[in-house]
N, CA, C and O atoms as a GROMACS GRO file, in nm:
protein
  564
    1UNK      N    1   9.656   8.851  13.021
    1UNK     CA    2   9.633   8.792  12.898
    1UNK      C    3   9.768   8.762  12.766
    1UNK      O    4   9.826   8.849  12.702
    2UNK      N    5   9.779   8.692  12.763
    2UNK     CA    6   9.919   8.623  12.690
    2UNK      C    7   9.904   8.721  12.561
    2UNK      O    8   9.803   8.778  12.520
    3UNK      N    9  10.074   8.721  12.496
    3UNK     CA   10  10.051   8.750  12.349
    3UNK      C   11  10.076   8.633  12.220
    3UNK      O   12  10.126   8.521  12.210
    4UNK      N   13  10.005   8.739  12.125
    4UNK     CA   14   9.933   8.650  12.047
    4UNK      C   15  10.106   8.604  12.005
    4UNK      O   16  10.189   8.691  12.031
    5UNK      N   17  10.146   8.500  11.956
    5UNK     CA   18  10.224   8.486  11.859
    5UNK      C   19  10.215   8.468  11.780
    5UNK      O   20  10.103   8.419  11.768
    6UNK      N   21  10.307   8.474  11.610
    6UNK     CA   22  10.258   8.500  11.498
    6UNK      C   23  10.308   8.369  11.500
    6UNK      O   24  10.388   8.297  11.560
    7UNK      N   25  10.189   8.369  11.366
    7UNK     CA   26  10.230   8.244  11.275
    7UNK      C   27  10.294   8.214  11.198
    7UNK      O   28  10.329   8.294  11.111
    8UNK      N   29  10.327   8.112  11.199
    8UNK     CA   30  10.414   8.073  11.068
    8UNK      C   31  10.357   8.090  10.977
    8UNK      O   32  10.234   8.092  10.981
    9UNK      N   33  10.428   8.109  10.856
    9UNK     CA   34  10.397   8.139  10.741
    9UNK      C   35  10.413   8.064  10.575
    9UNK      O   36  10.512   8.093  10.508
   10UNK      N   37  10.387   8.042  10.562
   10UNK     CA   38  10.361   7.898  10.480
   10UNK      C   39  10.462   7.926  10.342
   10UNK      O   40  10.456   8.027  10.272
   11UNK      N   41  10.533   7.840  10.328
   11UNK     CA   42  10.618   7.924  10.198
   11UNK      C   43  10.594   7.883  10.066
   11UNK      O   44  10.692   7.856   9.997
   12UNK      N   45  10.515   7.876  10.032
   12UNK     CA   46  10.427   7.840   9.923
   12UNK      C   47  10.320   7.988   9.904
   12UNK      O   48  10.247   7.964   9.808
   13UNK      N   49  10.303   8.064   9.935
   13UNK     CA   50  10.242   8.111   9.966
   13UNK      C   51  10.288   8.281   9.990
   13UNK      O   52  10.231   8.385   9.956
   14UNK      N   53  10.445   8.251  10.080
   14UNK     CA   54  10.530   8.354  10.035
   14UNK      C   55  10.599   8.382   9.914
   14UNK      O   56  10.645   8.490   9.877
   15UNK      N   57  10.602   8.240   9.842
   15UNK     CA   58  10.638   8.247   9.753
   15UNK      C   59  10.582   8.383   9.614
   15UNK      O   60  10.635   8.463   9.536
   16UNK      N   61  10.447   8.338   9.655
   16UNK     CA   62  10.325   8.455   9.523
   16UNK      C   63  10.363   8.612   9.509
   16UNK      O   64  10.383   8.695   9.420
   17UNK      N   65  10.362   8.604   9.674
   17UNK     CA   66  10.339   8.752   9.737
   17UNK      C   67  10.435   8.897   9.651
   17UNK      O   68  10.555   8.896   9.676
   18UNK      N   69  10.403   8.974   9.590
   18UNK     CA   70  10.497   9.023   9.479
   18UNK      C   71  10.618   9.104   9.528
   18UNK      O   72  10.616   9.170   9.632
   19UNK      N   73  10.680   9.099   9.481
   19UNK     CA   74  10.817   9.135   9.573
   19UNK      C   75  10.798   9.295   9.566
   19UNK      O   76  10.751   9.357   9.471
   20UNK      N   77  10.850   9.355   9.705
   20UNK     CA   78  10.821   9.557   9.646
   20UNK      C   79  10.972   9.568   9.666
   20UNK      O   80  11.061   9.497   9.711
   21UNK      N   81  10.960   9.685   9.617
   21UNK     CA   82  11.098   9.686   9.572
   21UNK      C   83  11.110   9.876   9.684
   21UNK      O   84  11.168   9.983   9.698
   22UNK      N   85  11.059   9.835   9.705
   22UNK     CA   86  11.038  10.012   9.776
   22UNK      C   87  11.162  10.018   9.866
   22UNK      O   88  11.186   9.915   9.929
   23UNK      N   89  11.245  10.126   9.882
   23UNK     CA   90  11.360  10.170   9.904
   23UNK      C   91  11.473  10.069   9.850
   23UNK      O   92  11.508   9.963   9.902
   24UNK      N   93  11.494  10.094   9.800
   24UNK     CA   94  11.587   9.945   9.692
   24UNK      C   95  11.701  10.051   9.607
   24UNK      O   96  11.658  10.141   9.534
   25UNK      N   97  11.795  10.036   9.620
   25UNK     CA   98  11.891  10.112   9.559
   25UNK      C   99  11.914  10.108   9.439
   25UNK      O  100  12.012  10.042   9.404
   26UNK      N  101  11.843  10.166   9.352
   26UNK     CA  102  11.811  10.078   9.184
   26UNK      C  103  12.011  10.198   9.103
   26UNK      O  104  12.036  10.176   8.984
   27UNK      N  105  12.089  10.277   9.162
   27UNK     CA  106  12.192  10.273   9.152
   27UNK      C  107  12.106  10.451   9.094
   27UNK      O  108  12.014  10.530   9.111
   28UNK      N  109  12.267  10.408   8.998
   28UNK     CA  110  12.268  10.588   8.877
   28UNK      C  111  12.109  10.540   8.777
   28UNK      O  112  12.031  10.445   8.782
   29UNK      N  113  12.118  10.652   8.701
   29UNK     CA  114  12.028  10.655   8.591
   29UNK      C  115  12.104  10.640   8.504
   29UNK      O  116  12.223  10.668   8.503
   30UNK      N  117  11.986  10.553   8.352
   30UNK     CA  118  12.166  10.514   8.282
   30UNK      C  119  12.064  10.519   8.135
   30UNK      O  120  11.942  10.519   8.119
   31UNK      N  121  12.176  10.522   8.047
   31UNK     CA  122  12.076  10.582   7.870
   31UNK      C  123  12.082  10.426   7.870
   31UNK      O  124  12.155  10.354   7.939
   32UNK      N  125  11.997  10.391   7.783
   32UNK     CA  126  11.865  10.224   7.718
   32UNK      C  127  12.005  10.131   7.636
   32UNK      O  128  12.014  10.009   7.619
   33UNK      N  129  12.096  10.232   7.599
   33UNK     CA  130  12.212  10.141   7.559
   33UNK      C  131  12.348  10.051   7.590
   33UNK      O  132  12.450  10.004   7.540
   34UNK      N  133  12.254  10.066   7.741
   34UNK     CA  134  12.367  10.043   7.827
   34UNK      C  135  12.290   9.964   7.904
   34UNK      O  136  12.353   9.863   7.938
   35UNK      N  137  12.139   9.969   7.963
   35UNK     CA  138  12.062   9.811   7.963
   35UNK      C  139  12.135   9.661   8.021
   35UNK      O  140  12.207   9.579   7.963
   36UNK      N  141  12.095   9.665   8.128
   36UNK     CA  142  12.185   9.479   8.065
   36UNK      C  143  12.056   9.420   8.084
   36UNK      O  144  11.957   9.461   8.145
   37UNK      N  145  12.080   9.289   8.004
   37UNK     CA  146  11.979   9.225   8.057
   37UNK      C  147  11.960   9.121   8.185
   37UNK      O  148  12.070   9.097   8.234
   38UNK      N  149  11.902   9.084   8.222
   38UNK     CA  150  11.909   9.016   8.388
   38UNK      C  151  11.806   9.131   8.497
   38UNK      O  152  11.730   9.099   8.590
   39UNK      N  153  11.837   9.260   8.447
   39UNK     CA  154  11.864   9.407   8.513
   39UNK      C  155  11.671   9.391   8.561
   39UNK      O  156  11.588   9.367   8.474
   40UNK      N  157  11.620   9.417   8.759
   40UNK     CA  158  11.516   9.430   8.758
   40UNK      C  159  11.370   9.512   8.690
   40UNK      O  160  11.408   9.612   8.629
   41UNK      N  161  11.280   9.502   8.686
   41UNK     CA  162  11.197   9.580   8.628
   41UNK      C  163  11.083   9.596   8.782
   41UNK      O  164  11.088   9.552   8.897
   42UNK      N  165  11.037   9.637   8.745
   42UNK     CA  166  10.962   9.706   8.879
   42UNK      C  167  10.829   9.811   8.880
   42UNK      O  168  10.824   9.929   8.844
   43UNK      N  169  10.719   9.719   8.937
   43UNK     CA  170  10.627   9.831   8.829
   43UNK      C  171  10.585   9.928   8.946
   43UNK      O  172  10.638   9.924   9.057
   44UNK      N  173  10.461  10.039   8.904
   44UNK     CA  174  10.402  10.173   8.967
   44UNK      C  175  10.415  10.144   9.163
   44UNK      O  176  10.462  10.201   9.260
   45UNK      N  177  10.337  10.015   9.130
   45UNK     CA  178  10.275   9.972   9.252
   45UNK      C  179  10.423   9.890   9.327
   45UNK      O  180  10.428   9.767   9.327
   46UNK      N  181  10.507   9.952   9.373
   46UNK     CA  182  10.667   9.826   9.398
   46UNK      C  183  10.689   9.681   9.416
   46UNK      O  184  10.764   9.617   9.490
   47UNK      N  185  10.591   9.643   9.314
   47UNK     CA  186  10.666   9.467   9.262
   47UNK      C  187  10.692   9.508   9.199
   47UNK      O  188  10.672   9.622   9.157
   48UNK      N  189  10.792   9.363   9.149
   48UNK     CA  190  10.875   9.334   9.103
   48UNK      C  191  10.810   9.254   8.947
   48UNK      O  192  10.737   9.159   8.977
   49UNK      N  193  10.822   9.273   8.814
   49UNK     CA  194  10.739   9.257   8.688
   49UNK      C  195  10.767   9.147   8.690
   49UNK      O  196  10.692   9.053   8.716
   50UNK      N  197  10.945   9.145   8.647
   50UNK     CA  198  11.054   9.088   8.570
   50UNK      C  199  11.166   9.156   8.575
   50UNK      O  200  11.213   9.250   8.639
   51UNK      N  201  11.205   9.065   8.468
   51UNK     CA  202  11.389   9.096   8.467
   51UNK      C  203  11.407   9.147   8.311
   51UNK      O  204  11.350   9.089   8.219
   52UNK      N  205  11.485   9.250   8.293
   52UNK     CA  206  11.446   9.265   8.119
   52UNK      C  207  11.604   9.152   8.047
   52UNK      O  208  11.715   9.104   8.068
   53UNK      N  209  11.464   9.174   7.935
   53UNK     CA  210  11.528   9.083   7.788
   53UNK      C  211  11.669   9.084   7.702
   53UNK      O  212  11.778   9.034   7.676
   54UNK      N  213  11.556   9.197   7.680
   54UNK     CA  214  11.662   9.257   7.586
   54UNK      C  215  11.580   9.407   7.494
   54UNK      O  216  11.459   9.416   7.470
   55UNK      N  217  11.663   9.490   7.465
   55UNK     CA  218  11.627   9.664   7.401
   55UNK      C  219  11.606   9.592   7.289
   55UNK      O  220  11.641   9.498   7.219
   56UNK      N  221  11.482   9.741   7.318
   56UNK     CA  222  11.409   9.735   7.116
   56UNK      C  223  11.466   9.866   7.104
   56UNK      O  224  11.469   9.947   7.197
   57UNK      N  225  11.514   9.887   6.985
   57UNK     CA  226  11.534  10.038   7.005
   57UNK      C  227  11.610  10.071   6.828
   57UNK      O  228  11.619   9.969   6.759
   58UNK      N  229  11.644  10.165   6.780
   58UNK     CA  230  11.683  10.134   6.660
   58UNK      C  231  11.804  10.284   6.636
   58UNK      O  232  11.808  10.390   6.573
   59UNK      N  233  11.928  10.166   6.780
   59UNK     CA  234  12.069  10.264   6.789
   59UNK      C  235  12.056  10.386   6.719
   59UNK      O  236  12.003  10.495   6.738
   60UNK      N  237  12.147  10.308   6.601
   60UNK     CA  238  12.134  10.427   6.483
   60UNK      C  239  12.092  10.610   6.424
   60UNK      O  240  12.168  10.698   6.382
   61UNK      N  241  11.935  10.610   6.447
   61UNK     CA  242  11.848  10.714   6.481
   61UNK      C  243  11.856  10.726   6.588
   61UNK      O  244  11.788  10.817   6.636
   62UNK      N  245  11.926  10.659   6.666
   62UNK     CA  246  11.871  10.644   6.853
   62UNK      C  247  11.717  10.688   6.886
   62UNK      O  248  11.674  10.801   6.907
   63UNK      N  249  11.655  10.576   6.884
   63UNK     CA  250  11.565  10.598   6.865
   63UNK      C  251  11.503  10.475   7.042
   63UNK      O  252  11.548  10.379   7.104
   64UNK      N  253  11.420  10.537   7.047
   64UNK     CA  254  11.428  10.417   7.217
   64UNK      C  255  11.289  10.353   7.144
   64UNK      O  256  11.230  10.441   7.081
   65UNK      N  257  11.240  10.255   7.139
   65UNK     CA  258  11.108  10.204   7.143
   65UNK      C  259  11.040  10.100   7.289
   65UNK      O  260  10.923  10.073   7.318
   66UNK      N  261  11.128  10.075   7.335
   66UNK     CA  262  11.108   9.988   7.463
   66UNK      C  263  11.178   9.836   7.496
   66UNK      O  264  11.241   9.772   7.412
   67UNK      N  265  11.158   9.804   7.600
   67UNK     CA  266  11.185   9.600   7.589
   67UNK      C  267  11.130   9.517   7.670
   67UNK      O  268  11.064   9.557   7.765
   68UNK      N  269  11.147   9.412   7.648
   68UNK     CA  270  11.106   9.300   7.647
   68UNK      C  271  11.152   9.212   7.782
   68UNK      O  272  11.264   9.161   7.775
   69UNK      N  273  11.067   9.189   7.915
   69UNK     CA  274  11.114   9.168   7.982
   69UNK      C  275  11.048   8.979   7.972
   69UNK      O  276  10.966   8.931   7.893
   70UNK      N  277  11.114   8.923   8.068
   70UNK     CA  278  11.076   8.829   8.076
   70UNK      C  279  10.989   8.807   8.217
   70UNK      O  280  10.970   8.895   8.301
   71UNK      N  281  10.957   8.718   8.222
   71UNK     CA  282  10.822   8.770   8.378
   71UNK      C  283  10.873   8.615   8.457
   71UNK      O  284  10.904   8.612   8.576
   72UNK      N  285  10.873   8.489   8.364
   72UNK     CA  286  10.874   8.334   8.499
   72UNK      C  287  10.756   8.300   8.381
   72UNK      O  288  10.753   8.294   8.258
   73UNK      N  289  10.661   8.282   8.492
   73UNK     CA  290  10.567   8.261   8.418
   73UNK      C  291  10.446   8.248   8.359
   73UNK      O  292  10.350   8.177   8.328
   74UNK      N  293  10.506   8.368   8.360
   74UNK     CA  294  10.364   8.482   8.265
   74UNK      C  295  10.460   8.486   8.099
   74UNK      O  296  10.399   8.502   7.994
   75UNK      N  297  10.569   8.475   8.102
   75UNK     CA  298  10.638   8.494   7.971
   75UNK      C  299  10.686   8.617   7.933
   75UNK      O  300  10.660   8.711   8.008
   76UNK      N  301  10.741   8.633   7.849
   76UNK     CA  302  10.761   8.772   7.745
   76UNK      C  303  10.683   8.820   7.707
   76UNK      O  304  10.605   8.789   7.617
   77UNK      N  305  10.697   9.001   7.838
   77UNK     CA  306  10.609   9.114   7.741
   77UNK      C  307  10.696   9.208   7.725
   77UNK      O  308  10.813   9.222   7.761
   78UNK      N  309  10.595   9.293   7.645
   78UNK     CA  310  10.638   9.422   7.577
   78UNK      C  311  10.665   9.483   7.617
   78UNK      O  312  10.713   9.420   7.711
   79UNK      N  313  10.697   9.640   7.653
   79UNK     CA  314  10.676   9.765   7.740
   79UNK      C  315  10.710   9.896   7.711
   79UNK      O  316  10.788   9.964   7.777
   80UNK      N  317  10.624   9.949   7.566
   80UNK     CA  318  10.660  10.088   7.553
   80UNK      C  319  10.742  10.171   7.603
   80UNK      O  320  10.736  10.159   7.725
   81UNK      N  321  10.807  10.241   7.576
   81UNK     CA  322  10.879  10.353   7.620
   81UNK      C  323  10.815  10.458   7.663
   81UNK      O  324  10.855  10.558   7.722
   82UNK      N  325  10.683  10.414   7.617
   82UNK     CA  326  10.566  10.576   7.751
   82UNK      C  327  10.607  10.491   7.842
   82UNK      O  328  10.686  10.553   7.913
   83UNK      N  329  10.590  10.319   7.901
   83UNK     CA  330  10.515  10.308   7.983
   83UNK      C  331  10.638  10.313   8.073
   83UNK      O  332  10.611  10.271   8.185
   84UNK      N  333  10.760  10.350   8.057
   84UNK     CA  334  10.880  10.266   8.159
   84UNK      C  335  10.930  10.490   8.203
   84UNK      O  336  10.958  10.564   8.109
   85UNK      N  337  10.927  10.542   8.349
   85UNK     CA  338  10.952  10.620   8.382
   85UNK      C  339  11.061  10.608   8.401
   85UNK      O  340  11.089  10.728   8.395
   86UNK      N  341  11.189  10.542   8.429
   86UNK     CA  342  11.319  10.515   8.405
   86UNK      C  343  11.395  10.405   8.356
   86UNK      O  344  11.366  10.298   8.304
   87UNK      N  345  11.506  10.466   8.390
   87UNK     CA  346  11.616  10.350   8.429
   87UNK      C  347  11.699  10.351   8.442
   87UNK      O  348  11.768  10.435   8.383
   88UNK      N  349  11.753  10.264   8.524
   88UNK     CA  350  11.903  10.249   8.612
   88UNK      C  351  12.002  10.156   8.678
   88UNK      O  352  11.966  10.052   8.732
   89UNK      N  353  12.109  10.192   8.673
   89UNK     CA  354  12.214  10.031   8.654
   89UNK      C  355  12.146   9.900   8.742
   89UNK      O  356  12.174   9.789   8.698
   90UNK      N  357  12.072   9.905   8.843
   90UNK     CA  358  11.973   9.822   8.898
   90UNK      C  359  11.838   9.767   8.892
   90UNK      O  360  11.778   9.679   8.953
   91UNK      N  361  11.813   9.840   8.806
   91UNK     CA  362  11.662   9.896   8.831
   91UNK      C  363  11.581   9.897   8.692
   91UNK      O  364  11.662   9.867   8.604
   92UNK      N  365  11.466   9.917   8.643
   92UNK     CA  366  11.360   9.968   8.527
   92UNK      C  367  11.203   9.993   8.634
   92UNK      O  368  11.125   9.919   8.693
   93UNK      N  369  11.218  10.159   8.611
   93UNK     CA  370  11.101  10.168   8.657
   93UNK      C  371  11.012  10.194   8.609
   93UNK      O  372  11.026  10.293   8.537
   94UNK      N  373  10.897  10.146   8.611
   94UNK     CA  374  10.706  10.168   8.490
   94UNK      C  375  10.680  10.224   8.580
   94UNK      O  376  10.712  10.227   8.699
   95UNK      N  377  10.583  10.299   8.478
   95UNK     CA  378  10.462  10.377   8.499
   95UNK      C  379  10.326  10.371   8.531
   95UNK      O  380  10.239  10.445   8.577
   96UNK      N  381  10.345  10.203   8.471
   96UNK     CA  382  10.209  10.104   8.536
   96UNK      C  383  10.234  10.008   8.640
   96UNK      O  384  10.348   9.989   8.684
   97UNK      N  385  10.127   9.942   8.685
   97UNK     CA  386  10.169   9.884   8.837
   97UNK      C  387  10.140   9.684   8.718
   97UNK      O  388  10.098   9.647   8.608
   98UNK      N  389  10.228   9.598   8.902
   98UNK     CA  390  10.259   9.456   8.783
   98UNK      C  391  10.147   9.347   8.713
   98UNK      O  392  10.161   9.242   8.650
   99UNK      N  393   9.973   9.465   8.780
   99UNK     CA  394   9.942   9.395   8.701
   99UNK      C  395   9.866   9.378   8.531
   99UNK      O  396   9.821   9.291   8.457
  100UNK      N  397   9.889   9.533   8.536
  100UNK     CA  398   9.907   9.629   8.421
  100UNK      C  399  10.057   9.522   8.297
  100UNK      O  400  10.059   9.457   8.193
  101UNK      N  401  10.131   9.558   8.382
  101UNK     CA  402  10.224   9.506   8.312
  101UNK      C  403  10.234   9.372   8.242
  101UNK      O  404  10.292   9.353   8.135
  102UNK      N  405  10.155   9.260   8.333
  102UNK     CA  406  10.143   9.095   8.307
  102UNK      C  407  10.103   9.132   8.220
  102UNK      O  408  10.168   9.105   8.119
  103UNK      N  409   9.941   9.238   8.196
  103UNK     CA  410   9.815   9.189   8.132
  103UNK      C  411   9.828   9.207   7.944
  103UNK      O  412   9.747   9.188   7.853
  104UNK      N  413  10.011   9.264   7.949
  104UNK     CA  414  10.047   9.370   7.792
  104UNK      C  415  10.080   9.206   7.685
  104UNK      O  416  10.120   9.092   7.704
  105UNK      N  417  10.042   9.275   7.596
  105UNK     CA  418  10.077   9.091   7.539
  105UNK      C  419  10.257   9.094   7.527
  105UNK      O  420  10.353   9.152   7.577
  106UNK      N  421  10.226   8.991   7.425
  106UNK     CA  422  10.394   8.879   7.425
  106UNK      C  423  10.464   8.963   7.314
  106UNK      O  424  10.389   9.033   7.246
  107UNK      N  425  10.567   8.965   7.291
  107UNK     CA  426  10.599   8.962   7.170
  107UNK      C  427  10.633   8.932   6.994
  107UNK      O  428  10.656   8.818   6.953
  108UNK      N  429  10.631   9.009   6.936
  108UNK     CA  430  10.508   8.908   6.775
  108UNK      C  431  10.602   8.975   6.690
  108UNK      O  432  10.580   9.069   6.614
  109UNK      N  433  10.724   8.907   6.714
  109UNK     CA  434  10.860   8.925   6.606
  109UNK      C  435  10.864   9.058   6.597
  109UNK      O  436  10.822   9.145   6.674
  110UNK      N  437  10.961   9.069   6.422
  110UNK     CA  438  11.012   9.144   6.388
  110UNK      C  439  10.923   9.227   6.341
  110UNK      O  440  10.810   9.184   6.316
  111UNK      N  441  10.952   9.345   6.322
  111UNK     CA  442  10.834   9.449   6.156
  111UNK      C  443  10.806   9.449   6.063
  111UNK      O  444  10.823   9.568   6.035
  112UNK      N  445  10.771   9.404   5.978
  112UNK     CA  446  10.687   9.374   5.857
  112UNK      C  447  10.845   9.459   5.784
  112UNK      O  448  10.901   9.541   5.857
  113UNK      N  449  10.887   9.441   5.686
  113UNK     CA  450  10.973   9.493   5.587
  113UNK      C  451  10.908   9.526   5.424
  113UNK      O  452  10.836   9.461   5.348
  114UNK      N  453  10.959   9.629   5.419
  114UNK     CA  454  10.901   9.656   5.265
  114UNK      C  455  10.994   9.722   5.178
  114UNK      O  456  11.088   9.790   5.218
  115UNK      N  457  10.965   9.700   5.058
  115UNK     CA  458  11.077   9.772   4.945
  115UNK      C  459  11.065   9.779   4.808
  115UNK      O  460  11.020   9.686   4.742
  116UNK      N  461  11.102   9.882   4.763
  116UNK     CA  462  11.068   9.887   4.647
  116UNK      C  463  11.078   9.883   4.561
  116UNK      O  464  11.194   9.926   4.558
  117UNK      N  465  11.040   9.855   4.401
  117UNK     CA  466  11.065   9.781   4.324
  117UNK      C  467  11.110   9.874   4.180
  117UNK      O  468  11.055   9.911   4.077
  118UNK      N  469  11.257   9.886   4.250
  118UNK     CA  470  11.317   9.958   4.080
  118UNK      C  471  11.273   9.939   4.012
  118UNK      O  472  11.343   9.975   3.917
  119UNK      N  473  11.196   9.903   3.980
  119UNK     CA  474  11.130   9.888   3.774
  119UNK      C  475  11.035   9.927   3.794
  119UNK      O  476  10.978   9.961   3.690
  120UNK      N  477  10.961   9.948   3.911
  120UNK     CA  478  10.809  10.069   3.905
  120UNK      C  479  10.808  10.146   3.925
  120UNK      O  480  10.700  10.205   3.923
  121UNK      N  481  10.974  10.244   3.979
  121UNK     CA  482  10.936  10.359   3.994
  121UNK      C  483  10.996  10.480   3.904
  121UNK      O  484  11.101  10.543   3.892
  122UNK      N  485  10.849  10.475   3.840
  122UNK     CA  486  10.887  10.600   3.760
  122UNK      C  487  10.837  10.745   3.789
  122UNK      O  488  10.731  10.790   3.831
  123UNK      N  489  10.948  10.796   3.751
  123UNK     CA  490  10.890  10.968   3.792
  123UNK      C  491  10.767  10.986   3.879
  123UNK      O  492  10.740  10.909   3.971
  124UNK      N  493  10.671  11.127   3.837
  124UNK     CA  494  10.646  11.167   3.968
  124UNK      C  495  10.476  11.050   3.986
  124UNK      O  496  10.379  11.094   4.048
  125UNK      N  497  10.474  10.930   3.930
  125UNK     CA  498  10.361  10.862   3.942
  125UNK      C  499  10.400  10.766   4.115
  125UNK      O  500  10.321  10.738   4.206
  126UNK      N  501  10.549  10.737   4.106
  126UNK     CA  502  10.618  10.747   4.193
  126UNK      C  503  10.620  10.833   4.373
  126UNK      O  504  10.642  10.794   4.488
  127UNK      N  505  10.592  10.932   4.325
  127UNK     CA  506  10.655  11.001   4.467
  127UNK      C  507  10.458  11.030   4.483
  127UNK      O  508  10.425  11.072   4.594
  128UNK      N  509  10.357  11.011   4.393
  128UNK     CA  510  10.240  11.024   4.424
  128UNK      C  511  10.226  10.925   4.502
  128UNK      O  512  10.169  10.932   4.611
  129UNK      N  513  10.279  10.817   4.453
  129UNK     CA  514  10.243  10.671   4.503
  129UNK      C  515  10.264  10.677   4.675
  129UNK      O  516  10.207  10.614   4.764
  130UNK      N  517  10.344  10.756   4.678
  130UNK     CA  518  10.427  10.711   4.846
  130UNK      C  519  10.385  10.854   4.932
  130UNK      O  520  10.414  10.874   5.050
  131UNK      N  521  10.304  10.954   4.837
  131UNK     CA  522  10.276  11.029   4.951
  131UNK      C  523  10.097  10.987   4.966
  131UNK      O  524  10.037  11.008   5.071
  132UNK      N  525  10.046  10.940   4.872
  132UNK     CA  526   9.930  10.833   4.857
  132UNK      C  527   9.955  10.709   4.979
  132UNK      O  528   9.872  10.716   5.070
  133UNK      N  529  10.035  10.623   4.991
  133UNK     CA  530  10.026  10.574   5.039
  133UNK      C  531  10.112  10.434   5.030
  133UNK      O  532  10.065  10.320   5.022
  134UNK      N  533  10.228  10.467   5.033
  134UNK     CA  534  10.315  10.381   4.941
  134UNK      C  535  10.249  10.202   4.822
  134UNK      O  536  10.261  10.080   4.828
  135UNK      N  537  10.184  10.306   4.733
  135UNK     CA  538  10.106  10.144   4.696
  135UNK      C  539  10.255  10.108   4.560
  135UNK      O  540  10.250  10.008   4.488
  136UNK      N  541  10.333  10.176   4.555
  136UNK     CA  542  10.414  10.103   4.452
  136UNK      C  543  10.564  10.010   4.596
  136UNK      O  544  10.665   9.970   4.538
  137UNK      N  545  10.563   9.985   4.766
  137UNK     CA  546  10.608   9.970   4.772
  137UNK      C  547  10.551   9.810   4.801
  137UNK      O  548  10.432   9.792   4.826
  138UNK      N  549  10.677   9.666   4.792
  138UNK     CA  550  10.672   9.518   4.838
  138UNK      C  551  10.640   9.542   4.922
  138UNK      O  552  10.672   9.658   4.948
  139UNK      N  553  10.547   9.466   5.044
  139UNK     CA  554  10.628   9.394   5.177
  139UNK      C  555  10.678   9.248   5.073
  139UNK      O  556  10.628   9.182   4.982
  140UNK      N  557  10.801   9.251   5.149
  140UNK     CA  558  10.913   9.113   5.200
  140UNK      C  559  10.866   8.955   5.294
  140UNK      O  560  10.847   8.928   5.412
  141UNK      N  561  10.863   8.913   5.225
  141UNK     CA  562  10.873   8.778   5.388
  141UNK      C  563  10.744   8.773   5.390
  141UNK      O  564  10.687   8.702   5.472
   0.00000   0.00000   0.00000
């Protein structure tokens, strides 16, 4: 009986298969402030989802909101901090799998900016409005 010869793989089909990162050394754990652009982002299933585009944070308050990733053919996606398991020098590990990450929405610009009109700030009415829902705040832009 002859041994079966392995079939040649189609390079196009091979390209579509997700890259597995199981057993890859991602380096030491790091803080969000030193995470660099281009670092691979890996889903919980071990498949590479994309690469880091930029970090979304409020560094003056030390608040990490998440990251925006570049996925190639799926565009950019925002990954919330709650969906990120770990940040490393050479890899970001997610709590969600690749399919869930690719189904997330694209980032949609900056957060709205609100400013108080100093002419409308009158004593206790101002504070009541702040507690009640910021009735005297104006949305900019």
